[in-house]
N, C-alpha and C positions, 0 to 999 in steps of 0.2 A: 800734396804730394810729398814723398820722402826725399831729403837731400843729404847727400854724403860726398865727402871727398873720395875720389876713386881714381883708378888709372885706366878704367875701360874706355874703349873708343866709341861708346854709346852710352845713353842715359838709362840705366837699369830701372828707373821709374817710369820710363817711356812717356813722360810728360803728362801722367794722368793723376787727377785727384782721387780721393776715396769715393766721392760722389760719382765720378765718371767711371771708376772701376765697378761700382755697384750697379751700373747699367750695361755692362758688357753681356750681350746675350749668348746663348748656345747656338751653334749652326743648326740648320734644318737637317733632319735625318734622312737617309736614303729610305726609299719606300719599303725595302725588306730588311731594314736594320734590325728590327726585333726578332724577325724570323732567323736571320743570321746567327744572332747571339743565343737565341734559345736552342738552336740546333747544336751550337758549340757546347752549351750547358749540358744538354741532354747527353752528348757524347762523353763528357767529363764525368758525369754522374754514374755512367755504366762502367767506368774503369775499376777493376779490382785493385786497390791501392797497395795491398799487401805491406803495410807499415812494419817496420822493424826498429825497435829501440836498442841503442847501443849502451855501453856501460855509463855509469854516472861520471859526469865530467866536472861537476862543481855544485855547490850549494850556496845560495845567497838570496836575500830579500824574501825569506820564507818559502823558497822554491828549490826543488831538486832539478838539476839541468842534465839532460842526456842528449846525446846525438840521436838523430832519427833519419830514416830513409823511407821513401814511399814510391809508388809507381804513378805516373801521370800519363796524359794522352800520348800516343805514339810509343808506348813502352818505356819512356824515359824514367829512369830512377833519379828522384830529386832528393837532395839532402838537406839537412838543417839541424835544428834544435827542437827539443820538447822540453817544455817546463812544467813541473808538476807540483802541487802542494806538498811541502815537507811533511806536513801532518794533515791527516784527515782526507776525505775525498773532495773532488773538485765540484764547485756549485756553478762556476762560470767558465767559459772557454773563449779564447781569442785566436784568431789567425792574424799574424803580424807580417805585413810586407816591408820590404827594404827600399833604399834609395839606389840610384843608379851607380853608386860606388860598390854595390854588393853587400854582402854581410860576411865578415870574417870571423865574428863571434857574437853572442847574444847580448852582451853587457848593455849597450846603450838602450835597448828596448826593454829593460827591466828596471825597476819593479813593474808589475802589471797594474792596470787601474784599480782593480778590485781584489780584495782578499779572497782566499779560497778559490783561486782560479788556476786553470791550466791553459797553456798557450803552444801553439806550433809555429815556429819561426823558419819558414822554408827559404832556401836560396834558389829563386826560380831559374829555370834552365838558361845555362850560359853565364850566370853571374854568381860572384861570391866564392868562398873557398869550397863550398860543397854542392854548387850548382853546375860545375863544368860539364860540358857536353860535346862530344866530337863534332866538329863542323860548325859550332856556334861560337861566334867571337865572344870574348870575355871582357871587352872593353866597351864602354857604353857608346862611344861615337860609332863604332862598327856594329855592335849589337842592335842598336835602334834601326839599322838599315837591313838586317838580316831577313831575307825573304820578303822584302817590301813590294816586290813587283806584283804580288797578288794578295788579295785579302785572305785566301786560303793557306797561303804559306808564310805569311807575316809572322814573325817570332812573337810579337806582341799578343797575338791571339792565344798562342800556346802558353805563355807566361800568365795570362789570365786563368787558363785552364789549370795550371799548377797551383793556383790559390784555391780553386774549387776542390781540387783532388787533396790538398792539405786539409780543408775542412772535413772531407770524407775520412782521411786518415786520422785526424784528431777525434773523431767520433768513434772510430774503430778502437783507438787505443785508450780512450776514456769514455767507456760506454755510458756512465751516468750522464754524459752530455748529449747522448744520441737522441735524435727526435723520435725514435721508436718508444721513447717514455710516454708519448702522448701529450696532452694539454699541458701537463705540469713540466715538461722537459724544458730546460733553459735553451735560450737562443744564443748564438754566438755573437761576439763583438769582433769588428775588424779594425786594425789600426794600420795606416800606411802613410808614408812620408815621401814626397817627391815622385819618384818612379813608382813606388808602392802606393802613393795616393792616386795617381792616374789609373794604375792597374785596378785598384779597389773600386773606383767609379765605374769602370767598364765591367767589373765582376758582380756588383752588388744588386742590380735591377732584376737579375734572373734567378737569385738564390734565396729562398725564403727561410734557409737555416740561420740567416744573420738577423739580428734584432736592433743593432745600433752600430754606428761606424764613426770614426775620427780620421779625416784626412788633412795632412799637413803639406802646405805648399804643392798641391797636386800638379802634376805635369799632364800633357796631352790634351789640355783644354782649349777649344777653338782653334783647330788647326788652320783654318783659312786665314785667321789673324796672326797666328803664331809664325807662319812662314813669311811674314812681312817684318818680323822683329828680330834683330840681331840678338845673340845671346852667347854664353860660353858653354851651355850645356849640350845635351844630346840634340836639342832642337836645332842646333846650328848645322849639324850633319844632315837633318832632314831638309832644312833650307837649302843647302848646297845641292842635295840630291834633286830636289824639286826644280832648281834652276836648269838642270840638264834633262830632267824627266818630268815635265809638268803633268803628265797623265797620272802621276802617283796621287794626285788630289783625289781621284776616285777611290783609291784604297784608303787613304787617311780618313775619309768620311765615315768609314766603319770603326775606327779606333779613336774617336774623338770623346775624351773624357767628359766634356761638357754636354755633348749630345746624349751620352748614356745617363749622365746625372739627371737629365729631365725625367728619367724613368725611375729614379731612386725615391722611394716613398718612406723608407725607414728613417728614424731620427739620426741626423748626421751633423756632426761638429766639424767645421772646417777652419783651419788656421791659414790664412792667406797673407802675403806680404805686400807691402807697398813698394818695396825695392828689392829686386832680385835679378842678378846678372845671369843666373842659370836657367831658371824657369820664369818667363816674362809674367808679371803680375796680372795682366789682362786675362791670360789664360786661366790662372789660378781662380781668379774672381768669377770667371764665366762658369766654372764648375759649381761654385757656391750658389751663384744666382739662378742656376738651372733647377736646383733641388726642389722637389714638390712636396716632401714630407716635412715633419718638424726639423728645424734647422738652427744651428747657432753659428756665429762667426766670431773668431777672435782675429783681430787685425794685428798682424806682426809689423814691426818697423822695417825689417829686413829678412830676407831669406837667402841661404847659401852665401852668407857673408858675415865674417867675424866682426863684432862690435861690442862695445862696453856693456851694453844692456843685454846681451845675449842670454847670460845665466839667469837674469831676472824673468825674461820673457819665457824661457824654457820652463822655470819653476811655476810661473803662472799657468802656462799650458798644461802642465802635469795636474795642477789643482783643478782646472777647468775640466780636464779629461776624467778625472776621479769622480767629479761631481755629476758630469754628464752621463757616464756609464751607470753611476749609482742611481740616477733618475730613471733612464730608459731601458737599461738592461736588466735592472733588478726589480723595478717597481712597475714597468710596463706589463700589459697583458702578454701572455706567452703564446697566444694563438690569435689567428684571425687578422694578422697584418699589424702594421704600426699605427693604424688609426688615421683620422683625418688631419691634414696640416693645420697648424694654428693660424690665426689671422695675421700674426706678425713673427718676427724672429729676433733673437737676441744678438746684439753686437758688443764685443768686448774690445775696448781699445787698450793696447798694451802700453807699457812705459816706453818712452822714446830714448834711445842711446844718446850720448854726448859726442863720442868720438869713434869712428869706424877704425878697424885694424886691417881688414883684408878679406879676400874670398876664401870660402870653404869649399870642399869637394862638391861638384855638381850633382844633380839628381836627374 
């Protein structure tokens, strides 16, 4: 297990070794879990997203970056950024989710894993500089509780739909990526960190437009376990709410990223941390452990925590991401699903830092 000097009133490794983390299971799904999410997906796919591209805002990493807006479920207009190849047409496309700090600009998410790629970087409803919506809190601790009284009103479900509608908008804006191209049409990649990782796990099982995904320190994994683990992230708000409203457990069962991951068959790279004060590692590993398709795991020494080795770990993850999408998004068959799961999976142990520095914004 990871060991750091820190000021938290709890142990962000939660006393678990890597071997123990690799055995954390997903919770059992409600009987109508798949039906619930397929209905949500069907609703989102019927939305006329009417995307609009704004003026050029910058150019970097071989990409031209524009503002973008599109319509999601409930008529909400979602804002964000669109990245297009500076030269030539796009051969690959990505939908990129953000952490629970929101997204104020697209910089940290670029460059993209593959050359000749386009990407849409939405600010899901309520979050980030371009996702603000009337009546939805823009602070993580309050946002994560918005509408939590019912599975039909919980904001997390609509945030997942915002990602599906982002994929629709990207296909409309970059028609060479659209599935109407038939068997040779490229499939999309998904990238998500923390909040965006959890949303991605919830979104991916139901949408065959995606061909591969990478989830970094994903949240919302194994809610029954999460509500027993103190943290400094949005999960602490859910824990506090649960103490006063234990019936919320029935709602959380439908928004468990690990439960959903058990239905993710496409190739997925997960970066999960041994020490994380914001997103408890057992939940992160539960997401990885549940995956049923080709999967890879990069074990990070820490998440949501500044440390000496952070830059080296991030560089290693970028290289693993480039290789992973180069293998599965470019070379994999483009129709008929992601294929059978391999008999094993790859684990990459990252470098361990020497000295911690402190926490970073939670996801």
